C-alpha positions in Angstrom: 13.8 -12.1 4.8 13.2 -13.2 8.4 12.1 -16.6 9.2 8.3 -17.2 9.8 7.1 -15.2 13.1 4.8 -16.9 15.4 2.3 -14.7 16.9 0.6 -16.1 20.1 -1.2 -12.6 21.0 -2.5 -10.8 18.0 -3.4 -8.0 20.3 0.2 -7.1 20.3 0.2 -6.2 16.7 0.5 -2.6 16.3 -2.4 -1.0 14.8 -4.3 2.3 14.9 -7.8 0.8 15.0 -9.6 -2.1 16.9 -12.7 -3.6 16.3 -15.3 -3.8 19.2 -15.0 -7.1 20.9 -18.6 -7.8 20.4 -18.0 -8.3 16.8 -15.3 -11.1 17.4 -17.1 -13.4 19.5 -17.8 -16.9 18.0 -21.6 -16.3 19.0 -21.6 -13.4 16.6 -20.7 -15.7 13.7 -22.8 -18.8 14.1 -21.3 -21.9 12.2 -23.0 -22.6 9.2 -22.1 -25.2 6.4 -20.5 -22.5 4.5 -18.3 -21.1 7.3 -14.4 -21.5 7.0 -12.8 -23.5 9.7 -9.8 -22.5 11.7 -6.4 -22.9 9.8 -5.0 -26.4 10.4 -1.3 -25.0 10.4 -0.6 -24.5 13.9 2.6 -25.7 15.6 5.6 -24.5 17.9 8.8 -23.2 17.2 11.8 -21.3 19.0 10.6 -22.9 22.2 7.4 -20.8 22.2 3.9 -22.3 21.9 2.1 -20.5 19.2 -1.5 -20.2 18.3 -0.8 -19.1 15.0 2.0 -19.3 12.2 2.3 -17.0 9.3 4.1 -17.3 6.0 7.4 -15.5 5.2 5.9 -12.3 3.7 3.3 -11.6 6.4 5.8 -12.5 9.2 8.5 -10.0 7.6 5.7 -7.3 7.5 4.7 -8.1 11.1 8.2 -7.7 12.2 8.7 -4.6 10.0 5.8 -2.8 11.3 6.7 -3.8 15.1 10.2 -2.2 14.6 8.8 0.9 12.8 6.1 1.4 15.5 8.6 0.8 18.2 10.9 3.6 16.8 7.8 5.9 16.6 6.5 5.2 20.2 10.3 5.6 21.4 10.4 8.9 19.7 7.2 10.2 21.4 8.4 8.9 24.8 11.9 10.3 24.8 13.1 13.9 25.3 13.8 15.7 22.1 17.6 15.6 22.8 17.8 11.8 23.1 18.5 9.5 20.0 16.4 6.4 19.2 18.1 4.8 16.4 22.0 4.0 16.6 23.8 3.7 13.4 26.9 1.5 13.2 27.1 0.5 9.5 25.7 -3.0 10.2 22.4 -3.4 11.6 20.1 -0.7 10.0 16.7 -1.9 9.1 14.3 -0.7 6.3 11.8 0.0 9.1 14.4 2.1 11.0 15.3 4.1 7.8 11.7 4.7 7.2 11.2 5.9 10.9 13.8 8.6 10.4 12.9 9.4 6.8 9.2 9.7 7.2 8.7 10.1 10.9 11.8 12.1 12.1 12.9 9.8 14.6 16.1 11.0 15.8 19.5 9.3 15.1 23.2 9.1 16.6 26.3 7.4 15.7 27.4 4.5 17.5 29.8 5.0 20.6 31.2 1.5 20.1 34.8 1.9 20.1 35.1 -1.0 17.4 32.9 1.2 14.9 34.8 4.4 15.6 38.2 2.9 15.6 37.7 1.3 12.1 36.6 4.6 10.8 39.8 6.5 12.1 42.1 3.5 11.3 41.0 3.9 7.6 41.4 7.5 7.6 45.1 6.9 9.1 46.1 4.3 6.7 45.1 6.4 3.6 47.0 9.2 4.9 50.2 7.0 5.2 49.4 5.4 1.7 49.5 8.8 0.2 52.6 9.9 2.0 54.3 7.0 0.5 53.8 8.5 -2.9 50.9 6.1 -4.0 48.3 7.1 -6.6 44.7 6.8 -5.5 41.8 7.3 -7.7 39.8 10.6 -7.0 42.3 12.0 -4.5 45.4 12.6 -7.0 43.7 11.6 -10.2 41.0 13.1 -12.2 37.4 11.7 -12.1 35.9 8.9 -14.4 37.0 9.1 -18.0 39.5 11.9 -17.0 41.2 9.8 -14.5 44.2 10.3 -16.8 45.0 13.6 -15.1 47.0 14.2 -11.9 47.0 16.5 -9.1 48.3 16.9 -5.7 46.0 19.8 -4.7 44.0 17.4 -2.5 41.4 19.8 -1.2 40.7 21.4 -4.5 40.5 18.1 -6.1 37.4 17.4 -3.8 36.0 20.8 -4.4 36.3 20.1 -8.3 34.5 16.9 -7.8 31.6 18.5 -5.9 31.4 21.3 -8.3 31.0 19.4 -11.4 28.2 17.4 -10.1 26.1 20.1 -8.8 24.6 20.5 -12.1 20.9 19.6 -11.4 17.9 22.0 -12.1 15.7 23.4 -9.4 12.9 25.8 -9.7 12.6 29.0 -7.9 9.5 27.6 -6.0 11.6 24.5 -5.0 13.7 27.0 -3.0 10.9 29.0 -1.5 11.2 31.8 -3.9 7.6 32.5 -5.0 7.9 36.1 -5.2 10.4 36.0 -7.6 8.5 33.6 -10.0 7.4 36.1 -12.7 6.1 33.5 -15.1 2.8 31.9 -14.6 4.0 28.9 -16.4 6.7 28.3 -14.0 4.2 28.3 -11.0 2.2 25.5 -12.9 5.3 23.1 -13.1 5.5 20.1 -11.0 8.3 20.2 -8.2 11.7 19.7 -9.5 13.2 18.5 -6.0 13.3 15.0 -4.4 10.7 14.6 -1.7 12.2 15.5 1.7 11.5 12.1 3.0 13.8 10.5 0.4 16.6 13.0 1.1 16.3 12.3 4.8 16.4 8.4 4.2 19.5 9.2 1.8 21.4 10.9 4.6 20.9 8.0 6.9 21.8 5.5 4.4 25.1 7.3 3.4 26.0 7.7 7.0 25.4 4.0 7.8 27.7 3.2 4.8 30.6 5.5 5.7 30.8 3.9 9.4 31.9 0.8 7.8 35.2 2.5 7.6 36.1 1.7 4.0 35.5 5.4 2.7 38.0 7.4 4.9 35.5 10.1 5.7 35.8 11.6 9.2 33.4 10.9 11.9 33.2 14.7 12.4 31.5 14.8 9.0 29.3 11.8 9.5 28.1 13.2 12.9 27.5 16.8 11.1 24.9 14.8 8.8 23.1 13.3 11.9 23.2 16.7 13.5 21.3 18.3 10.3 18.9 15.1 10.4 18.2 15.8 14.0 17.4 19.3 13.5 15.3 18.4 10.3 17.6 20.7 8.1 17.3 18.8 4.9 19.1 19.7 1.8 17.1 20.6 -1.4 18.1 18.2 -4.2 17.1 18.2 -7.6 14.8 15.4 -8.6 16.6 14.2 -11.9 20.3 14.0 -13.1 21.3 10.6 -11.5 21.9 7.6 -13.6 23.2 5.7 -10.3 26.3 4.4 -12.1 29.2 5.8 -9.9 26.5 5.9 -7.0 24.1 8.8 -7.0 26.8 11.4 -7.5 24.7 14.4 -8.5 22.1 14.1 -5.7 24.7 13.3 -2.9 26.9 16.3 -4.2 24.0 18.4 -2.7 24.7 16.9 0.6 28.2 17.4 0.4 27.7 21.0 -0.7 25.5 21.8 2.2 28.3 20.5 4.6 30.8 23.0 2.8 28.4 25.6 3.4 27.9 26.5 -0.3 25.7 29.7 -0.4 24.0 28.4 -3.4 22.9 25.1 -2.0 19.8 25.3 0.1 18.3 23.4 3.0 14.6 23.1 3.9 14.7 23.8 7.7 12.3 23.3 10.5 12.3 26.5 12.7 10.1 27.6 15.5 6.3 26.9 15.8 6.4 24.1 13.4 7.0 26.4 10.4 9.7 25.5 7.7 12.2 27.9 6.1 14.6 27.4 3.0 17.8 29.0 3.7 21.3 28.9 2.1 23.7 26.2 3.4 25.9 28.7 5.0 23.1 30.2 7.3 21.7 26.7 8.0 25.0 25.5 9.3 25.4 28.6 11.3 21.7 27.9 12.9 22.5 24.2 13.5 25.9 25.1 15.4 28.2 23.5 12.7 31.2 24.8 10.9 31.5 24.7 7.1 33.7 21.6 6.0 36.9 21.6 4.1 37.1 18.1 2.4 40.2 16.1 3.2 41.5 13.6 0.7 38.6 11.2 -0.5 36.0 12.7 1.7 33.9 14.4 -1.2 34.4 11.2 -3.1 33.5 9.2 -0.1 30.2 11.2 0.5 29.2 11.1 -3.1 30.2 7.7 -4.6 27.3 5.7 -2.9 23.8 4.4 -3.7 22.3 6.1 -0.7 19.7 8.0 -2.6 18.5 5.2 -4.8 18.5 2.9 -1.6 16.4 5.5 0.3 13.9 6.0 -2.5 13.8 2.3 -2.9 13.4 1.7 0.6 10.4 4.1 0.9 8.7 2.6 -2.2 9.3 -1.1 -0.7 7.8 -0.1 2.6 4.5 0.9 1.2 4.5 -1.9 -1.5 4.6 -4.6 1.4 1.3 -3.2 2.9 -0.2 -3.0 -0.6 0.5 -6.7 -0.8 -1.4 -7.2 2.2 -4.3 -5.2 0.9 -4.7 -7.1 -2.3 -5.0 -10.2 -0.2 -7.5 -8.6 2.2 -9.5 -7.2 -0.7 -9.6 -10.7 -2.4 -11.2 -12.1 0.6 -13.7 -9.4 1.0 -14.4 -9.6 -2.7 -15.0 -13.3 -2.4 -17.6 -12.6 0.3 -19.3 -9.6 -1.6 -19.6 -12.0 -4.6 -20.9 -14.9 -2.4 -17.8 -16.7 -3.7 -16.2 -19.9 -2.6 -13.9 -20.5 0.1 -12.6 -23.7 -1.7 -10.6 -21.3 -3.7 -8.1 -21.1 -0.8 -8.3 -24.5 0.5 -5.0 -25.6 1.6 -5.0 -28.8 -0.3 -4.8 -26.8 -3.6 -1.6 -25.2 -2.5 -0.1 -28.1 -0.9 -0.1 -30.0 -4.1 1.6 -27.0 -5.8 3.9 -25.9 -3.0 5.1 -22.5 -4.0 5.6 -20.8 -0.9 4.0 -17.5 -2.0 0.8 -19.2 -3.5 0.5 -21.3 -0.1 1.0 -18.1 2.0 -1.8 -16.1 0.1 -4.2 -19.0 0.3 -3.6 -19.6 4.0 -4.0 -15.8 4.7 -7.3 -15.4 2.7 -8.5 -18.7 4.2 -7.9 -17.5 7.7 -9.4 -14.0 7.0 -12.6 -15.7 5.9 -13.0 -17.7 9.0 -16.7 -17.8 10.3 -17.9 -15.8 7.2 -21.8 -16.3 6.5 -21.4 -15.0 2.8 -18.9 -17.5 1.3 -20.2 -20.7 -0.1 -19.1 -24.0 -1.0 -19.1 -26.0 -4.3 -23.0 -26.0 -4.6 -24.5 -25.2 -7.8 -27.7 -24.4 -6.2 -26.3 -21.7 -3.9 -23.2 -20.6 -5.7 -24.8 -19.6 -9.0 -21.7 -19.8 -11.2 -20.2 -23.2 -10.3 -16.6 -22.0 -10.1 -15.7 -18.3 -9.3 -14.0 -16.3 -12.0 -10.2 -16.2 -12.3 -10.0 -12.9 -10.3 -11.0 -14.7 -7.0 -10.3 -18.3 -7.8 -6.7 -18.0 -9.1 -5.6 -15.1 -6.7 -3.3 -17.1 -4.7 -1.6 -18.1 -7.8 -1.5 -14.6 -9.1 -0.4 -13.0 -6.0 2.0 -15.7 -4.7 4.8 -15.0 -6.9 4.6 -11.3 -6.1 5.3 -12.1 -2.5 8.1 -14.2 -3.4 9.6 -11.1 -5.6 9.0 -8.8 -2.8 10.7 -11.0 -0.2 13.6 -10.9 -2.5 13.5 -7.3 -3.2 13.5 -6.6 0.6 16.7 -8.6 0.9 18.4 -6.9 -1.6 17.6 -3.5 -0.1 18.3 -4.7 3.4 21.9 -5.8 2.2 22.5 -2.6 0.5 21.6 -0.6 3.3 24.3 -2.3 5.5 27.0 -2.4 2.6 30.0 -0.3 1.7 29.0 1.4 -1.7 32.1 3.3 -2.9 35.2 3.4 -4.8 38.0 3.2 -4.1 37.6 1.1 -1.1 40.2 1.5 2.0 41.0 -2.0 3.2 43.2 -0.9 6.4 43.4 -4.3 7.9 45.4 -5.9 4.9 47.0 -2.6 4.0 45.4 -2.1 0.7 43.3 0.2 -1.4 40.8 -1.4 -3.8 39.5 0.0 -7.0 36.2 -1.6 -7.8 32.5 -0.8 -8.5 30.5 -1.1 -5.5 28.7 2.0 -6.5 26.8 0.4 -9.2 23.4 0.2 -7.8 21.9 -2.7 -10.0 20.8 -4.4 -7.0 18.4 -1.6 -6.3 17.3 -1.6 -9.6 16.7 -5.3 -9.6 14.7 -4.8 -6.5 12.7 -1.8 -7.9 11.8 -3.7 -11.2 10.4 -6.6 -9.2 8.5 -4.4 -6.9 7.0 -2.3 -9.7 5.9 -5.2 -11.7 4.5 -6.9 -8.5 2.4 -3.6 -8.2 1.1 -3.9 -11.5 0.1 -7.4 -11.0 -1.6 -6.3 -7.8 -3.3 -3.5 -9.5 -4.7 -5.7 -12.3 -6.2 -8.0 -10.0 -7.8 -5.2 -8.0 -9.2 -3.8 -11.2 -10.6 -7.1 -12.2 -12.3 -7.8 -9.0 -13.5 -4.2 -8.9 -15.2 -4.3 -12.2 -16.8 -7.5 -11.5 -18.5 -6.0 -8.4 -19.9 -3.1 -10.6 -20.7 -4.8 -13.9 -24.4 -5.9 -13.9 -23.7 -8.8 -16.1 -21.1 -10.2 -13.8 -22.0 -9.2 -10.1 -24.9 -11.7 -9.5 -27.6 -10.0 -7.5 -25.9 -7.0 -6.9 -27.4 -3.9 -8.4 -26.1 -2.1 -11.5 -23.3 0.2 -10.5 -23.7 -0.8 -6.9 -26.6 1.7 -6.6 -28.2 1.7 -3.3 -31.5 3.2 -4.6 -33.2 2.7 -7.9 -30.9 2.1 -10.9 -32.9 4.2 -13.1 -31.7 7.4 -11.6 -28.5 6.2 -9.8 -25.3 5.3 -11.6 -23.3 5.6 -8.4 -20.1 3.5 -9.0 -20.1 3.9 -12.8 -17.3 6.8 -12.5 -15.3 4.6 -10.3 -15.1 2.0 -12.9 -13.8 4.4 -15.2 -11.3 5.7 -12.6 -9.9 2.0 -12.1 -9.4 1.7 -15.9 -7.4 5.0 -15.7 -5.2 4.1 -12.8 -4.6 0.7 -14.2 -3.6 2.0 -17.7 -1.0 4.3 -16.1 0.2 1.6 -13.8 0.7 -0.8 -16.7 2.9 1.7 -18.7 5.0 2.3 -15.3 5.5 -1.5 -15.2 7.8 -1.3 -18.2 11.6 -2.0 -17.1 13.8 1.0 -16.5 17.0 -1.0 -16.9 16.7 -1.7 -20.5 17.0 2.1 -21.4 20.4 2.5 -20.2 22.6 5.2 -22.1 26.4 5.3 -22.1 27.7 8.3 -20.0 30.6 10.3 -19.1 33.1 9.8 -21.9 31.7 6.1 -22.3 33.4 5.3 -19.0 29.8 4.8 -17.4 28.8 2.6 -20.4 26.6 0.5 -18.2 24.6 2.2 -15.4 22.1 1.1 -13.2 19.3 4.1 -13.4 18.4 2.8 -9.8 17.1 6.1 -8.6 15.1 6.6 -11.9 13.5 3.1 -11.2 12.9 3.8 -7.7 11.2 7.0 -8.5 8.9 5.3 -11.0 8.2 2.6 -8.4 7.0 5.4 -6.0 4.6 6.6 -8.8 3.4 2.8 -9.1 2.9 2.9 -5.3 0.8 6.2 -5.6 -1.4 4.5 -8.3 -1.8 1.2 -6.5 -2.7 3.2 -3.4 -5.4 5.1 -5.4 -6.8 1.5 -6.7 -6.6 0.1 -3.2 -8.7 3.1 -1.6 -11.3 2.7 -4.4 -11.5 -0.9 -4.3 -12.3 -0.9 -0.4 -14.9 1.6 -0.9 -16.4 -0.4 -3.6 -16.2 -3.8 -1.8 -17.6 -2.2 1.5 -20.5 -1.0 -0.7 -21.0 -4.6 -2.3 -20.9 -6.2 0.8 -23.7 -3.9 2.3 -25.9 -4.5 -0.8 -25.5 -8.2 -0.4 -26.5 -8.1 3.1 -29.3 -5.9 2.2 -30.4 -8.4 -0.4 -30.4 -11.2 2.3 -32.1 -9.2 4.7 -35.1 -8.1 2.3 -35.3 -11.7 1.0 -35.7 -13.1 4.2 -38.7 -10.5 4.9 -40.1 -11.3 1.3 -40.0 -15.0 2.0 -41.8 -14.8 5.4 -44.6 -12.3 4.2 -45.0 -13.9 0.6 -45.3 -17.4 2.0 -48.1 -16.2 4.2 -49.7 -14.4 1.6 -49.4 -17.5 -0.8 -50.8 -20.0 1.6 -53.6 -17.6 2.3 -54.6 -17.5 -1.4 -53.5 -21.0 -2.5 -54.1 -23.2 0.6 -54.4 -26.1 -1.8 -51.0 -25.6 -3.5 -48.9 -25.5 -0.3 -46.6 -28.0 -1.6 -45.6 -25.6 -4.6 -44.4 -23.0 -2.5 -40.6 -23.7 -3.0 -41.0 -23.5 -6.7 -42.8 -20.1 -6.2 -40.1 -18.8 -4.1 -37.5 -19.9 -6.6 -39.5 -18.0 -9.2 -39.6 -14.9 -7.0 -35.8 -14.9 -6.7 -35.3 -15.5 -10.5 -37.6 -12.7 -11.3 -35.9 -10.3 -8.9 -32.5 -11.2 -10.4 -33.7 -11.0 -14.1 -35.2 -7.4 -13.4 -32.5 -6.1 -11.2 -31.9 -3.1 -13.6 -35.5 -1.9 -13.2 -36.7 0.4 -10.5 -38.1 -1.3 -7.3 -41.8 -1.4 -8.2 -41.3 -2.6 -11.8 -38.8 -5.2 -10.5 -41.3 -6.3 -8.0 -44.2 -6.6 -10.4 -41.6 -8.6 -12.8 -41.0 -11.0 -9.8 -44.6 -11.5 -9.2 -45.5 -12.0 -12.8 -42.8 -14.8 -12.9 -44.7 -16.7 -10.2 -47.7 -17.3 -12.4 -46.0 -20.2 -14.3 -45.3 -22.4 -11.4 -48.8 -21.6 -10.0 -50.7 -22.4 -13.1 -48.6 -25.6 -13.8 -49.6 -26.9 -10.3 -53.2 -26.4 -10.9 -55.0 -29.9 -11.2 -55.3 -31.0 -14.8 -59.1 -30.1 -15.1 -58.9 -27.4 -12.6 -59.2 -23.6 -13.2 -58.7 -20.5 -11.0 -60.5 -17.1 -11.1 -58.4 -14.6 -12.9 -59.1 -12.2 -10.1 -57.4 -14.5 -7.5 -54.3 -14.4 -9.8 -54.7 -10.7 -10.1 -54.9 -9.9 -6.5 -52.0 -12.5 -5.8 -49.7 -10.5 -8.3 -50.8 -7.2 -7.1 -50.5 -8.2 -3.3 -47.1 -9.8 -4.0 -45.9 -6.9 -5.8 -46.8 -4.6 -2.7 -45.1 -7.1 -0.5 -41.8 -7.2 -2.3 -41.8 -3.3 -2.9 -42.4 -2.7 0.6 -39.9 -5.2 2.0 -37.0 -3.7 -0.3 -37.8 0.0 0.7 -38.2 -0.8 4.2 -35.1 -2.6 4.5 -33.3 0.2 2.6 -34.6 2.7 5.2 -33.3 0.4 8.0 -29.8 0.2 6.5 -29.7 4.0 5.9 -30.6 4.7 9.7 -27.9 5.9 12.1 -27.4 2.4 13.2 -26.4 1.4 9.6 -26.3 -1.9 8.1 -25.8 -5.3 10.1 -23.0 -6.2 7.8 -20.6 -7.1 10.3 -22.8 -9.8 11.5 -22.2 -11.8 8.1 -18.5 -11.2 7.5 -15.4 -13.3 8.4 -13.1 -12.3 11.3 -10.6 -10.7 8.9 -13.0 -8.8 6.9 -15.0 -7.5 9.9 -11.8 -5.8 11.1 -11.2 -3.9 7.9 -14.9 -3.2 7.3 -15.1 -1.9 10.6 -12.3 0.3 10.1 -13.7 1.7 7.1 -17.1 2.2 8.1 -16.8 3.3 11.9 -13.2 4.4 12.5 -12.8 6.5 9.3 -16.6 7.2 9.2 -16.9 6.4 5.4 -20.6 5.1 5.3 -22.7 3.2 2.9 -23.4 5.4 -0.4 -27.2 5.8 -0.5 -27.4 7.0 -4.0 -28.9 10.2 -5.7 -29.7 11.8 -2.2 -26.1 11.8 -1.4 -25.3 14.3 -4.2 -24.5 17.7 -2.5 -26.8 19.5 -4.8 -29.8 17.3 -4.5 -32.5 19.4 -2.9 -33.3 17.4 0.1 -31.6 15.1 2.6 -34.3 12.5 2.1 -35.6 10.6 -0.7 -38.1 7.7 -0.5 -37.8 7.5 3.2 -33.8 7.3 3.2 -32.1 10.0 4.9 -28.4 11.2 4.6 -26.8 11.6 7.9 -24.2 14.2 8.1 -22.6 16.3 5.4 -23.1 15.5 1.8 -19.7 15.1 -0.1 -18.7 13.6 -3.6 -17.8 10.1 -4.0 -14.0 11.1 -4.6 -14.1 12.8 -1.3 -15.2 9.5 0.7 -12.5 7.5 -1.3 -10.0 10.3 -0.4 -10.5 9.7 3.3 -9.5 6.0 2.7 -6.5 7.0 0.6 -5.3 9.5 3.2 -5.5 6.7 6.0 -3.6 4.3 3.8 -0.7 6.7 2.6 -0.5 8.2 6.0 0.2 4.5 7.7 -3.0 4.7 9.7 -4.0 1.4 8.0 -0.9 -0.5 8.5 -2.1 -2.3 11.8 -5.5 -2.9 10.4 -4.2 -4.8 7.2 -1.9 -6.9 9.4 -4.7 -7.8 11.9 -7.2 -8.5 9.1 -4.9 -11.3 7.7 -3.5 -12.4 11.2 
């Protein structure tokens, strides 16, 4: 991982959304005893004066995001025939591979004579080595456990290699043959081909490795791959069949077959008007202006005997995982505010005395995000309720910290693999030797993916625990049952979400099991150990999908909880004002008892929070009778009519305050929640509510079949949609990359 990055201008951080400046002024977040101070960790390094320093993981993500956005921007600014990323075999980053794989950023082979000469030198040495009568595996020997055979038919030896590996299964629909699908059962099957972005990434990774000059593959072949990439002509590769032992032989054979012009290998091609067409390799090569390739000695093996596919799939999975790691921290801070939790959970002292770098970083990130929050509380039994927060908040730095450390190592492993020679045999032209080894064994990628997938499970489990605490009426403090905005007797708004999260977490926990422990001996027991790296990468991509669903769901939940907590604060302020005036009017001689009466009102509202508004208000009013009667003089008395009118009038005051505040929150202006949030949480909340347009859920009136757009004065603005559609909008923003900069800015 890169060293800590120093940012002295957070506005330079790439992002797709900015929060209005009026929400970021210190005046907007007036200091309170519960406010979180600025982080004390401010120092200078590398000759720069910095206002903020970040831990290793956040620093890496900031740099990764910067490189990715720079590549995307450069693509938009350059002519279509100009290349943005230059491949040399040495400096390819995860961000650059993602840029090519996901955003179709163009690539070119370096024109550096040093790079091109080492490729040509390796080819020349291998030719001389063969002419001298030497035996080289895969050129004049058979393959794998059949390496005891010999042949000097070099060209057909390469064809034979490619032929026996092109054994994966594709569906007709994977090849665009929908008219030929006669069985409805076939049409219902999931795709059997690798995602196009993974194949694009595989092509980049393999080119970068070949340019290191140890595989004896001609520059013409390398440049043909980049030509296909830049045309967005992408081979259709079977999803399954690789054990990533001698590299990803089977999937890479389809790239080799495409270059051969094999009429039964297909490419998914971008054509005019933004349309795509799947065509045979011979036709695709012709359209791209390329000639079919006849593989020379070692070239088929050099194309196939590498880890490019598992490395690309792993890169794509790890790319999204890094942002999900940020999301888990952002959500922890927002959940702390939504639960009126303690900022002391994340105080630097706690991590300084147990200085694991990941724990320290998580605590600092969350502490920084909560700066100026008016919702977090200190260690005060009178205001905090539960004296200590439950584990899902209080131990989040200790839970997430090791995951950041594992993800840092995983990123380092994948980055090294991207700029390595993964092949066998290896041509060492400088020292005049051909080495027979095992650099195709992709266990480093497996290791990275197992760590990433287990980290994803740990993040998901934390989100699940926090989410259910927010929804569960026995755990969520003053928040309503199921986070219902309206009366809970007819509104169960977030109950389904609680079930969804359990389903996601169950599947995620299953995926967390290691793949590497399920190795089967293969290929005449020659491949008795094999990495299963591509399988592990694929399952990690599945885990990314699940945690992304959980992240989107949790974001929807926590924003609702924040609004409801502010709703409670606002109507309690109104109740306190009006109820105190009513109390002094009716019981002027008992003025000193008002604080106890107010406590009774709050306790009554809390204990009756599962009741509808009128019943809840009545219960709170009845709860005040005990402190009032206890305050009467020993021999004193009070007419029952006075007590009856007090409870009746107070019930009306409470009912009106709650309903009027709900109506105000449901207005087009929306809740004033931003005024209460910490800086970082305000950025994310604003993005969800304003940029994405995902509003506070107003209860039963939101249901598309409810016969009106108004209920008890609460009106729905705009189209009525399901809860899943609201969450889906957040999910789309997360998976499309639209939330990348927002996550970074929330923590930084």
